[in-house]
N, C-alpha and C positions, 0 to 999 in steps of 0.2 A: 824154645830152648835149643841151642846149637852146641853140640859136643864133638870132641875129637876122641876117638876110641883107640887106646893103645892095643897093639897086636895081641898081647897076652890075654887081654880081656875079650876081644873078638873071638880069638881062638877057642876059648872055653865056652863061648855062648852059641856057637854054630850048631852043635848037635842037639837034636830035640830030646836026647836022653840026659842032657846036662841040666843041673839045677840052676844054671845061669842062662838057659835058653830064653828066658823072659826078655833079655836084652836084645838078642838078635831078632826075636819076634817083634819087639817094640819098634826096632829100626825098620824092618820089612813092612810092618803095618802102618808105617808113617806116623807113629806117635811121637817120635823124636827126630830132630834134624841132626844130620851127621856131616861133618866136614872132613875132607881128606885132600891130599896132594897126590900127584903121580907117584912120588917116592913112597908115600904111605900105602897106597894101593899095591904097589909092587911088593912091599914087605908083607902085606896081608896075603897076597897070592902065594908068595914064596913059602911062608910059614904054614899056611893051611895045606899046601901041597905036600910039605914034609910030614906034617902031623896027621893029615887025613888022607887026601888023594888029590892029584893034580886036577881031575875033573871037578871035584868039589870046590877047589880053589877058584877055578874059572867061573863056575856058577855063582859063587858068593860075590866075587868082584863084579861080574856082569849085573847081578841083582842090585848091588849098591849103586852102580853107575846109572841104572834105569830109574832110580827113585827120584820123584819130584822133590823130596825132602832132603836130598843129598846136595851138598855144595862142593864142587870141585874148586880148590883154592890154588892160586899161584903165589908162591912165596918169592918176594923180591929182596928180602933181607934175612940173612942167617944170623941169629943173635948169639948162638953158641953159649947158652946159659948152663947147660948140663955138662959138667966136666968129668963126672964119674961114669957116664955112659953116653959119649958124644953121638953115637948113632941114633939115640932117641931124641936128639934136638929137632929132628924132623917133625915130631908131634908138637913140640913147643912152638916152633916156627909156624906150623899150620894153625894152631890155636890162636896165635897172635894175629896172623894175617886174616883169619876168618872172624876175629873178634868173638871167639867161642866162649860160651858160659863156663864150660868145664873141659878138662882132660880127665877121662876115666881110665885109671890105671891102678894096678895092684903093686907096681914096682916102687920101692921105697926111694930110689934115686930121684924121683920127681918131687920129693918132699922139699928139696931146696927152693922150689918155687914158692913155698909158703913163707919163706924168709926174704924173698926177692921183692923189693918195693915197686920196681918197674921192670918189666910190665907185670901187671897183676893178672896172673893166670891161675884160676882155681883148679886144684887137683883133688879128685875124690876117688876113693876106692870103690870097687864095684858094689859092695854091700851098702855103702853110704849113698851111692847113686840110686840104688833101688829105693831106699827110704825117701829120697828127694822126689822121685817119680810117684811114689805112693802118696806122699803128702800133697802133691799137686794133682792128684787124681788122673795121672797119665797112664798108669798101669793098675 
């Protein structure tokens, strides 16, 4: 399974005190494959530095880059599907370029992808993703 993780989801999963830490743990333990672009990694680092600490941000990004289950993706075409938050198109473009199974996000503006016939990019909320992983005995 290959997923693209929205920044808001990664941000709440980094701390081992978070009820969502299971996600970061599953990524680090190589139970799920994650795809990202340079632009996505930059946003991860920027937001984690703001909300946690710059050193934490560097460590998280470094750990993601070192994973054998991580796929660094180059986007050759910007589809510009999201009009309500154009900055998040980087996640859609990454998912399309990587042929990801899911985008995991709690942002409702990704819901437009559910009505978009092409490209078919599945979006799941974090709690839904947890159920998928449990059903597949991944966590």
